[in-house]
Gaussian input, Z-matrix of N, CA and C with variables (Angstrom, degrees):
# hf/3-21g

backbone

0 1
 N
 C     1     B1
 C     2     B2     1     A1
 N     3     B3     2     A2     1     D1
 C     4     B4     3     A3     2     D2
 C     5     B5     4     A4     3     D3
 N     6     B6     5     A5     4     D4
 C     7     B7     6     A6     5     D5
 C     8     B8     7     A7     6     D6
 N     9     B9     8     A8     7     D7
 C    10    B10     9     A9     8     D8
 C    11    B11    10    A10     9     D9
 N    12    B12    11    A11    10    D10
 C    13    B13    12    A12    11    D11
 C    14    B14    13    A13    12    D12
 N    15    B15    14    A14    13    D13
 C    16    B16    15    A15    14    D14
 C    17    B17    16    A16    15    D15
 N    18    B18    17    A17    16    D16
 C    19    B19    18    A18    17    D17
 C    20    B20    19    A19    18    D18
 N    21    B21    20    A20    19    D19
 C    22    B22    21    A21    20    D20
 C    23    B23    22    A22    21    D21
 N    24    B24    23    A23    22    D22
 C    25    B25    24    A24    23    D23
 C    26    B26    25    A25    24    D24
 N    27    B27    26    A26    25    D25
 C    28    B28    27    A27    26    D26
 C    29    B29    28    A28    27    D27
 N    30    B30    29    A29    28    D28
 C    31    B31    30    A30    29    D29
 C    32    B32    31    A31    30    D30
 N    33    B33    32    A32    31    D31
 C    34    B34    33    A33    32    D32
 C    35    B35    34    A34    33    D33
 N    36    B36    35    A35    34    D34
 C    37    B37    36    A36    35    D35
 C    38    B38    37    A37    36    D36
 N    39    B39    38    A38    37    D37
 C    40    B40    39    A39    38    D38
 C    41    B41    40    A40    39    D39
 N    42    B42    41    A41    40    D40
 C    43    B43    42    A42    41    D41
 C    44    B44    43    A43    42    D42
 N    45    B45    44    A44    43    D43
 C    46    B46    45    A45    44    D44
 C    47    B47    46    A46    45    D45
 N    48    B48    47    A47    46    D46
 C    49    B49    48    A48    47    D47
 C    50    B50    49    A49    48    D48
 N    51    B51    50    A50    49    D49
 C    52    B52    51    A51    50    D50
 C    53    B53    52    A52    51    D51
 N    54    B54    53    A53    52    D52
 C    55    B55    54    A54    53    D53
 C    56    B56    55    A55    54    D54
 N    57    B57    56    A56    55    D55
 C    58    B58    57    A57    56    D56
 C    59    B59    58    A58    57    D57
 N    60    B60    59    A59    58    D58
 C    61    B61    60    A60    59    D59
 C    62    B62    61    A61    60    D60
 N    63    B63    62    A62    61    D61
 C    64    B64    63    A63    62    D62
 C    65    B65    64    A64    63    D63
 N    66    B66    65    A65    64    D64
 C    67    B67    66    A66    65    D65
 C    68    B68    67    A67    66    D66
 N    69    B69    68    A68    67    D67
 C    70    B70    69    A69    68    D68
 C    71    B71    70    A70    69    D69
 N    72    B72    71    A71    70    D70
 C    73    B73    72    A72    71    D71
 C    74    B74    73    A73    72    D72
 N    75    B75    74    A74    73    D73
 C    76    B76    75    A75    74    D74
 C    77    B77    76    A76    75    D75
 N    78    B78    77    A77    76    D76
 C    79    B79    78    A78    77    D77
 C    80    B80    79    A79    78    D78
 N    81    B81    80    A80    79    D79
 C    82    B82    81    A81    80    D80
 C    83    B83    82    A82    81    D81
 N    84    B84    83    A83    82    D82
 C    85    B85    84    A84    83    D83
 C    86    B86    85    A85    84    D84
 N    87    B87    86    A86    85    D85
 C    88    B88    87    A87    86    D86
 C    89    B89    88    A88    87    D87
 N    90    B90    89    A89    88    D88
 C    91    B91    90    A90    89    D89
 C    92    B92    91    A91    90    D90
 N    93    B93    92    A92    91    D91
 C    94    B94    93    A93    92    D92
 C    95    B95    94    A94    93    D93
 N    96    B96    95    A95    94    D94
 C    97    B97    96    A96    95    D95
 C    98    B98    97    A97    96    D96
 N    99    B99    98    A98    97    D97
 C   100   B100    99    A99    98    D98
 C   101   B101   100   A100    99    D99
 N   102   B102   101   A101   100   D100
 C   103   B103   102   A102   101   D101
 C   104   B104   103   A103   102   D102
 N   105   B105   104   A104   103   D103
 C   106   B106   105   A105   104   D104
 C   107   B107   106   A106   105   D105
 N   108   B108   107   A107   106   D106
 C   109   B109   108   A108   107   D107
 C   110   B110   109   A109   108   D108
 N   111   B111   110   A110   109   D109
 C   112   B112   111   A111   110   D110
 C   113   B113   112   A112   111   D111
 N   114   B114   113   A113   112   D112
 C   115   B115   114   A114   113   D113
 C   116   B116   115   A115   114   D114
 N   117   B117   116   A116   115   D115
 C   118   B118   117   A117   116   D116
 C   119   B119   118   A118   117   D117
 N   120   B120   119   A119   118   D118
 C   121   B121   120   A120   119   D119
 C   122   B122   121   A121   120   D120
 N   123   B123   122   A122   121   D121
 C   124   B124   123   A123   122   D122
 C   125   B125   124   A124   123   D123
 N   126   B126   125   A125   124   D124
 C   127   B127   126   A126   125   D125
 C   128   B128   127   A127   126   D126
 N   129   B129   128   A128   127   D127
 C   130   B130   129   A129   128   D128
 C   131   B131   130   A130   129   D129
 N   132   B132   131   A131   130   D130
 C   133   B133   132   A132   131   D131
 C   134   B134   133   A133   132   D132
 N   135   B135   134   A134   133   D133
 C   136   B136   135   A135   134   D134
 C   137   B137   136   A136   135   D135
 N   138   B138   137   A137   136   D136
 C   139   B139   138   A138   137   D137
 C   140   B140   139   A139   138   D138
 N   141   B141   140   A140   139   D139
 C   142   B142   141   A141   140   D140
 C   143   B143   142   A142   141   D141
 N   144   B144   143   A143   142   D142
 C   145   B145   144   A144   143   D143
 C   146   B146   145   A145   144   D144
 N   147   B147   146   A146   145   D145
 C   148   B148   147   A147   146   D146
 C   149   B149   148   A148   147   D147
 N   150   B150   149   A149   148   D148
 C   151   B151   150   A150   149   D149
 C   152   B152   151   A151   150   D150
 N   153   B153   152   A152   151   D151
 C   154   B154   153   A153   152   D152
 C   155   B155   154   A154   153   D153
 N   156   B156   155   A155   154   D154
 C   157   B157   156   A156   155   D155
 C   158   B158   157   A157   156   D156
 N   159   B159   158   A158   157   D157
 C   160   B160   159   A159   158   D158
 C   161   B161   160   A160   159   D159
 N   162   B162   161   A161   160   D160
 C   163   B163   162   A162   161   D161
 C   164   B164   163   A163   162   D162
 N   165   B165   164   A164   163   D163
 C   166   B166   165   A165   164   D164
 C   167   B167   166   A166   165   D165
 N   168   B168   167   A167   166   D166
 C   169   B169   168   A168   167   D167
 C   170   B170   169   A169   168   D168
 N   171   B171   170   A170   169   D169
 C   172   B172   171   A171   170   D170
 C   173   B173   172   A172   171   D171
 N   174   B174   173   A173   172   D172
 C   175   B175   174   A174   173   D173
 C   176   B176   175   A175   174   D174
 N   177   B177   176   A176   175   D175
 C   178   B178   177   A177   176   D176
 C   179   B179   178   A178   177   D177
 N   180   B180   179   A179   178   D178
 C   181   B181   180   A180   179   D179
 C   182   B182   181   A181   180   D180
 N   183   B183   182   A182   181   D181
 C   184   B184   183   A183   182   D182
 C   185   B185   184   A184   183   D183
 N   186   B186   185   A185   184   D184
 C   187   B187   186   A186   185   D185
 C   188   B188   187   A187   186   D186
 N   189   B189   188   A188   187   D187
 C   190   B190   189   A189   188   D188
 C   191   B191   190   A190   189   D189
 N   192   B192   191   A191   190   D190
 C   193   B193   192   A192   191   D191
 C   194   B194   193   A193   192   D192
 N   195   B195   194   A194   193   D193
 C   196   B196   195   A195   194   D194
 C   197   B197   196   A196   195   D195
 N   198   B198   197   A197   196   D196
 C   199   B199   198   A198   197   D197
 C   200   B200   199   A199   198   D198
 N   201   B201   200   A200   199   D199
 C   202   B202   201   A201   200   D200
 C   203   B203   202   A202   201   D201
 N   204   B204   203   A203   202   D202
 C   205   B205   204   A204   203   D203
 C   206   B206   205   A205   204   D204
 N   207   B207   206   A206   205   D205
 C   208   B208   207   A207   206   D206
 C   209   B209   208   A208   207   D207
 N   210   B210   209   A209   208   D208
 C   211   B211   210   A210   209   D209
 C   212   B212   211   A211   210   D210
 N   213   B213   212   A212   211   D211
 C   214   B214   213   A213   212   D212
 C   215   B215   214   A214   213   D213
 N   216   B216   215   A215   214   D214
 C   217   B217   216   A216   215   D215
 C   218   B218   217   A217   216   D216
 N   219   B219   218   A218   217   D217
 C   220   B220   219   A219   218   D218
 C   221   B221   220   A220   219   D219
 N   222   B222   221   A221   220   D220
 C   223   B223   222   A222   221   D221
 C   224   B224   223   A223   222   D222
 N   225   B225   224   A224   223   D223
 C   226   B226   225   A225   224   D224
 C   227   B227   226   A226   225   D225
 N   228   B228   227   A227   226   D226
 C   229   B229   228   A228   227   D227
 C   230   B230   229   A229   228   D228
 N   231   B231   230   A230   229   D229
 C   232   B232   231   A231   230   D230
 C   233   B233   232   A232   231   D231
 N   234   B234   233   A233   232   D232
 C   235   B235   234   A234   233   D233
 C   236   B236   235   A235   234   D234
 N   237   B237   236   A236   235   D235
 C   238   B238   237   A237   236   D236
 C   239   B239   238   A238   237   D237
 N   240   B240   239   A239   238   D238
 C   241   B241   240   A240   239   D239
 C   242   B242   241   A241   240   D240
 N   243   B243   242   A242   241   D241
 C   244   B244   243   A243   242   D242
 C   245   B245   244   A244   243   D243
 N   246   B246   245   A245   244   D244
 C   247   B247   246   A246   245   D245
 C   248   B248   247   A247   246   D246
 N   249   B249   248   A248   247   D247
 C   250   B250   249   A249   248   D248
 C   251   B251   250   A250   249   D249
 N   252   B252   251   A251   250   D250
 C   253   B253   252   A252   251   D251
 C   254   B254   253   A253   252   D252
 N   255   B255   254   A254   253   D253
 C   256   B256   255   A255   254   D254
 C   257   B257   256   A256   255   D255
 N   258   B258   257   A257   256   D256
 C   259   B259   258   A258   257   D257
 C   260   B260   259   A259   258   D258
 N   261   B261   260   A260   259   D259
 C   262   B262   261   A261   260   D260
 C   263   B263   262   A262   261   D261
 N   264   B264   263   A263   262   D262
 C   265   B265   264   A264   263   D263
 C   266   B266   265   A265   264   D264
 N   267   B267   266   A266   265   D265
 C   268   B268   267   A267   266   D266
 C   269   B269   268   A268   267   D267

   B1=1.4485
   B2=1.5295
   B3=1.3103
   B4=1.4531
   B5=1.5282
   B6=1.3139
   B7=1.4667
   B8=1.5350
   B9=1.3383
   B10=1.4628
   B11=1.5297
   B12=1.3153
   B13=1.4673
   B14=1.5280
   B15=1.3144
   B16=1.4585
   B17=1.5388
   B18=1.3103
   B19=1.4686
   B20=1.5271
   B21=1.3163
   B22=1.4595
   B23=1.5315
   B24=1.3129
   B25=1.4550
   B26=1.5247
   B27=1.3090
   B28=1.4720
   B29=1.5196
   B30=1.3272
   B31=1.4654
   B32=1.5174
   B33=1.3277
   B34=1.4625
   B35=1.5306
   B36=1.3325
   B37=1.4596
   B38=1.5296
   B39=1.3351
   B40=1.4648
   B41=1.5233
   B42=1.3160
   B43=1.4641
   B44=1.5257
   B45=1.3028
   B46=1.4629
   B47=1.5322
   B48=1.3169
   B49=1.4613
   B50=1.5258
   B51=1.3203
   B52=1.4643
   B53=1.5284
   B54=1.3408
   B55=1.4673
   B56=1.5293
   B57=1.3144
   B58=1.4615
   B59=1.5270
   B60=1.3100
   B61=1.4654
   B62=1.5286
   B63=1.3122
   B64=1.4737
   B65=1.5284
   B66=1.3061
   B67=1.4647
   B68=1.5302
   B69=1.3256
   B70=1.4644
   B71=1.5238
   B72=1.3251
   B73=1.4643
   B74=1.5263
   B75=1.3283
   B76=1.4613
   B77=1.5304
   B78=1.3180
   B79=1.4665
   B80=1.5293
   B81=1.3277
   B82=1.4631
   B83=1.5253
   B84=1.3212
   B85=1.4595
   B86=1.5289
   B87=1.3223
   B88=1.4600
   B89=1.5229
   B90=1.3281
   B91=1.4680
   B92=1.5309
   B93=1.3270
   B94=1.4614
   B95=1.5304
   B96=1.3171
   B97=1.4647
   B98=1.5269
   B99=1.3077
   B100=1.4560
   B101=1.5340
   B102=1.3289
   B103=1.4655
   B104=1.5219
   B105=1.3236
   B106=1.4640
   B107=1.5339
   B108=1.3158
   B109=1.4647
   B110=1.5249
   B111=1.3179
   B112=1.4646
   B113=1.5208
   B114=1.3274
   B115=1.4594
   B116=1.5260
   B117=1.3321
   B118=1.4650
   B119=1.5291
   B120=1.3215
   B121=1.4678
   B122=1.5223
   B123=1.3310
   B124=1.4650
   B125=1.5309
   B126=1.3207
   B127=1.4623
   B128=1.5252
   B129=1.3227
   B130=1.4667
   B131=1.5282
   B132=1.3248
   B133=1.4689
   B134=1.5247
   B135=1.3250
   B136=1.4656
   B137=1.5331
   B138=1.3264
   B139=1.4592
   B140=1.5383
   B141=1.3088
   B142=1.4627
   B143=1.5167
   B144=1.3181
   B145=1.4574
   B146=1.5264
   B147=1.3321
   B148=1.4645
   B149=1.5250
   B150=1.3241
   B151=1.4633
   B152=1.5266
   B153=1.3226
   B154=1.4630
   B155=1.5288
   B156=1.3104
   B157=1.4611
   B158=1.5245
   B159=1.3202
   B160=1.4600
   B161=1.5298
   B162=1.3145
   B163=1.4643
   B164=1.5334
   B165=1.3174
   B166=1.4637
   B167=1.5258
   B168=1.3249
   B169=1.4584
   B170=1.5277
   B171=1.3171
   B172=1.4589
   B173=1.5254
   B174=1.3189
   B175=1.4647
   B176=1.5265
   B177=1.3232
   B178=1.4641
   B179=1.5272
   B180=1.3085
   B181=1.4561
   B182=1.5145
   B183=1.3190
   B184=1.4628
   B185=1.5195
   B186=1.3231
   B187=1.4626
   B188=1.5254
   B189=1.3352
   B190=1.4648
   B191=1.5252
   B192=1.3158
   B193=1.4660
   B194=1.5254
   B195=1.3310
   B196=1.4686
   B197=1.5279
   B198=1.3405
   B199=1.4663
   B200=1.5232
   B201=1.3140
   B202=1.4625
   B203=1.5174
   B204=1.3173
   B205=1.4629
   B206=1.5102
   B207=1.2963
   B208=1.4670
   B209=1.5256
   B210=1.3258
   B211=1.4567
   B212=1.5287
   B213=1.3327
   B214=1.4658
   B215=1.5341
   B216=1.3129
   B217=1.4559
   B218=1.5232
   B219=1.3090
   B220=1.4501
   B221=1.5180
   B222=1.3057
   B223=1.4616
   B224=1.5346
   B225=1.3279
   B226=1.4668
   B227=1.5295
   B228=1.3229
   B229=1.4712
   B230=1.5297
   B231=1.3371
   B232=1.4643
   B233=1.5260
   B234=1.3106
   B235=1.4653
   B236=1.5323
   B237=1.3105
   B238=1.4755
   B239=1.5226
   B240=1.3105
   B241=1.4667
   B242=1.5215
   B243=1.3123
   B244=1.4666
   B245=1.5184
   B246=1.3125
   B247=1.4555
   B248=1.5193
   B249=1.2870
   B250=1.4601
   B251=1.5187
   B252=1.3092
   B253=1.4681
   B254=1.5176
   B255=1.3193
   B256=1.4784
   B257=1.5201
   B258=1.3003
   B259=1.4596
   B260=1.5358
   B261=1.3146
   B262=1.4725
   B263=1.5241
   B264=1.2838
   B265=1.4701
   B266=1.5233
   B267=1.2675
   B268=1.4676
   B269=1.4927
   A1=111.29
   A2=118.48
   A3=120.67
   A4=111.21
   A5=116.12
   A6=119.25
   A7=109.84
   A8=116.25
   A9=120.96
   A10=110.25
   A11=116.81
   A12=120.63
   A13=111.41
   A14=117.47
   A15=121.32
   A16=110.81
   A17=116.15
   A18=119.80
   A19=109.66
   A20=116.77
   A21=120.65
   A22=111.41
   A23=116.76
   A24=120.85
   A25=110.92
   A26=115.91
   A27=120.25
   A28=110.96
   A29=117.44
   A30=121.41
   A31=110.21
   A32=116.80
   A33=121.45
   A34=111.06
   A35=116.79
   A36=121.48
   A37=109.76
   A38=117.06
   A39=120.41
   A40=111.50
   A41=116.99
   A42=120.56
   A43=110.96
   A44=116.76
   A45=120.53
   A46=110.13
   A47=117.28
   A48=120.52
   A49=111.91
   A50=116.68
   A51=118.39
   A52=111.12
   A53=117.27
   A54=120.25
   A55=110.12
   A56=116.87
   A57=121.06
   A58=109.86
   A59=116.70
   A60=120.76
   A61=111.15
   A62=117.18
   A63=119.60
   A64=111.10
   A65=118.75
   A66=120.73
   A67=110.90
   A68=115.97
   A69=119.88
   A70=110.34
   A71=117.13
   A72=120.86
   A73=110.96
   A74=116.91
   A75=120.44
   A76=110.83
   A77=117.59
   A78=120.59
   A79=111.01
   A80=116.93
   A81=119.87
   A82=110.44
   A83=117.30
   A84=120.58
   A85=111.42
   A86=117.25
   A87=120.55
   A88=110.65
   A89=116.99
   A90=120.91
   A91=109.32
   A92=116.78
   A93=120.27
   A94=110.87
   A95=116.98
   A96=121.22
   A97=110.56
   A98=117.56
   A99=121.47
   A100=110.82
   A101=116.68
   A102=120.34
   A103=110.61
   A104=116.79
   A105=120.14
   A106=111.42
   A107=117.34
   A108=120.06
   A109=110.71
   A110=117.12
   A111=120.95
   A112=110.49
   A113=116.70
   A114=120.94
   A115=110.70
   A116=117.34
   A117=120.91
   A118=110.67
   A119=116.75
   A120=120.54
   A121=110.61
   A122=116.84
   A123=120.46
   A124=110.81
   A125=116.67
   A126=120.62
   A127=110.16
   A128=117.29
   A129=120.35
   A130=111.07
   A131=117.14
   A132=120.73
   A133=109.74
   A134=116.65
   A135=120.38
   A136=110.66
   A137=117.70
   A138=121.59
   A139=110.52
   A140=116.64
   A141=120.38
   A142=111.78
   A143=116.59
   A144=120.50
   A145=111.03
   A146=116.13
   A147=119.59
   A148=111.63
   A149=117.05
   A150=119.65
   A151=110.80
   A152=116.48
   A153=120.71
   A154=110.53
   A155=116.48
   A156=120.48
   A157=110.93
   A158=116.84
   A159=120.09
   A160=111.33
   A161=116.31
   A162=118.34
   A163=110.96
   A164=117.33
   A165=120.67
   A166=110.70
   A167=117.09
   A168=120.99
   A169=111.89
   A170=117.61
   A171=120.88
   A172=113.66
   A173=118.78
   A174=119.55
   A175=109.73
   A176=115.48
   A177=120.65
   A178=111.72
   A179=116.12
   A180=119.63
   A181=112.36
   A182=116.53
   A183=120.56
   A184=110.99
   A185=116.71
   A186=119.85
   A187=110.17
   A188=117.04
   A189=121.00
   A190=110.87
   A191=117.20
   A192=121.81
   A193=110.61
   A194=117.39
   A195=120.76
   A196=109.93
   A197=116.58
   A198=119.56
   A199=111.40
   A200=117.20
   A201=119.24
   A202=112.01
   A203=118.39
   A204=121.30
   A205=113.14
   A206=117.93
   A207=121.77
   A208=112.52
   A209=116.93
   A210=120.17
   A211=113.20
   A212=116.66
   A213=122.32
   A214=111.71
   A215=115.76
   A216=121.05
   A217=109.08
   A218=116.26
   A219=120.42
   A220=110.05
   A221=115.36
   A222=120.78
   A223=107.22
   A224=117.26
   A225=118.80
   A226=110.63
   A227=116.70
   A228=119.27
   A229=109.78
   A230=116.77
   A231=119.74
   A232=113.74
   A233=118.28
   A234=120.00
   A235=112.18
   A236=116.85
   A237=120.80
   A238=112.64
   A239=117.54
   A240=121.43
   A241=109.18
   A242=116.99
   A243=122.29
   A244=108.40
   A245=116.55
   A246=121.54
   A247=108.35
   A248=117.16
   A249=122.67
   A250=107.28
   A251=115.47
   A252=120.39
   A253=109.41
   A254=117.05
   A255=119.32
   A256=110.17
   A257=114.12
   A258=119.84
   A259=108.94
   A260=115.27
   A261=118.10
   A262=108.80
   A263=115.50
   A264=121.45
   A265=109.57
   A266=116.50
   A267=120.38
   A268=111.24
   D1=-34.95
   D2=-179.42
   D3=-69.54
   D4=-30.09
   D5=178.14
   D6=-65.92
   D7=-41.86
   D8=178.17
   D9=-64.05
   D10=-39.58
   D11=178.11
   D12=-63.67
   D13=-39.89
   D14=178.26
   D15=-65.33
   D16=-41.15
   D17=178.28
   D18=-64.05
   D19=-45.53
   D20=178.78
   D21=-64.01
   D22=-38.53
   D23=176.84
   D24=-63.13
   D25=-42.12
   D26=177.82
   D27=-63.05
   D28=-43.00
   D29=177.77
   D30=-63.41
   D31=-41.27
   D32=179.24
   D33=-61.81
   D34=-43.33
   D35=179.82
   D36=-64.21
   D37=-42.85
   D38=178.39
   D39=-63.12
   D40=-41.47
   D41=177.74
   D42=-64.19
   D43=-42.28
   D44=179.75
   D45=-63.62
   D46=-42.88
   D47=178.04
   D48=-64.33
   D49=-38.35
   D50=179.39
   D51=-68.56
   D52=-34.98
   D53=176.79
   D54=-65.07
   D55=-44.80
   D56=179.72
   D57=-63.08
   D58=-43.62
   D59=179.88
   D60=-63.06
   D61=-44.52
   D62=-179.10
   D63=-67.82
   D64=-36.54
   D65=176.68
   D66=-65.75
   D67=-41.02
   D68=178.00
   D69=-62.73
   D70=-43.78
   D71=178.75
   D72=-64.02
   D73=-40.36
   D74=178.89
   D75=-63.64
   D76=-40.02
   D77=178.40
   D78=-66.12
   D79=-41.30
   D80=178.30
   D81=-63.46
   D82=-41.82
   D83=179.31
   D84=-66.57
   D85=-35.94
   D86=178.16
   D87=-66.09
   D88=-41.16
   D89=177.67
   D90=-62.96
   D91=-42.54
   D92=178.38
   D93=-64.09
   D94=-38.79
   D95=176.94
   D96=-61.50
   D97=-43.31
   D98=178.94
   D99=-62.16
   D100=-41.65
   D101=178.66
   D102=-63.29
   D103=-43.00
   D104=-178.67
   D105=-68.22
   D106=-35.92
   D107=177.10
   D108=-67.04
   D109=-38.64
   D110=177.03
   D111=-65.24
   D112=-41.02
   D113=177.25
   D114=-63.83
   D115=-41.14
   D116=178.14
   D117=-62.53
   D118=-38.74
   D119=177.89
   D120=-64.94
   D121=-43.15
   D122=178.56
   D123=-62.94
   D124=-40.30
   D125=179.36
   D126=-66.19
   D127=-39.19
   D128=178.23
   D129=-63.77
   D130=-40.30
   D131=177.58
   D132=-64.84
   D133=-44.66
   D134=179.53
   D135=-63.35
   D136=-38.36
   D137=177.88
   D138=-61.71
   D139=-42.98
   D140=177.39
   D141=-62.57
   D142=-40.88
   D143=178.78
   D144=-65.51
   D145=-39.64
   D146=179.29
   D147=-67.56
   D148=-37.47
   D149=176.75
   D150=-64.38
   D151=-41.60
   D152=177.39
   D153=-63.07
   D154=-43.75
   D155=178.84
   D156=-63.21
   D157=-41.57
   D158=178.81
   D159=-62.91
   D160=-42.34
   D161=179.55
   D162=-66.55
   D163=-31.64
   D164=177.40
   D165=-68.74
   D166=-44.31
   D167=-179.21
   D168=-68.21
   D169=-24.79
   D170=-173.89
   D171=-98.06
   D172=11.68
   D173=179.35
   D174=-67.89
   D175=148.41
   D176=-177.37
   D177=-61.37
   D178=-39.06
   D179=-179.76
   D180=-61.84
   D181=-42.47
   D182=-179.70
   D183=-68.75
   D184=-42.54
   D185=178.69
   D186=-61.98
   D187=-43.00
   D188=178.17
   D189=-62.41
   D190=-41.66
   D191=-179.73
   D192=-63.98
   D193=-45.25
   D194=-179.70
   D195=-66.92
   D196=-41.83
   D197=-178.53
   D198=-64.11
   D199=-43.55
   D200=-177.47
   D201=-80.82
   D202=-36.17
   D203=-176.52
   D204=-83.09
   D205=-61.41
   D206=-174.58
   D207=-77.51
   D208=-40.22
   D209=-173.79
   D210=-96.95
   D211=-3.10
   D212=179.37
   D213=54.40
   D214=41.59
   D215=178.10
   D216=-98.14
   D217=155.06
   D218=178.74
   D219=-156.94
   D220=175.91
   D221=178.62
   D222=-76.05
   D223=130.52
   D224=-179.02
   D225=-70.29
   D226=155.40
   D227=177.86
   D228=-67.56
   D229=154.68
   D230=-177.52
   D231=-55.97
   D232=-27.90
   D233=-179.80
   D234=-69.02
   D235=-19.66
   D236=-178.79
   D237=-97.46
   D238=-2.88
   D239=-177.97
   D240=-89.36
   D241=131.55
   D242=177.52
   D243=-121.96
   D244=136.70
   D245=176.44
   D246=-105.03
   D247=133.68
   D248=179.62
   D249=-115.23
   D250=123.97
   D251=-179.95
   D252=-76.03
   D253=139.24
   D254=178.53
   D255=-69.84
   D256=152.20
   D257=177.63
   D258=-68.78
   D259=143.79
   D260=178.92
   D261=-80.84
   D262=140.80
   D263=-179.86
   D264=-92.45
   D265=142.51
   D266=179.45
   D267=-97.44

């Protein structure tokens, strides 16, 4: 009978250790999940900021200012403008 008790005790200890190990792993994974969710939130905020910045850089007024000021571009005189008629589709 004592041999059976020792075997059962050994099984009990192994089960207890596996429960502790699985709980520890679950806690580590939960902490990692929280970190990844926080990182995803930061990336989403940065994405919104980049979209706002892109829309600011792409405004017509700014493009016109850069083209005329920095690049010395302007509207060509009417004598230099050519109109090309589109090809007719059959």
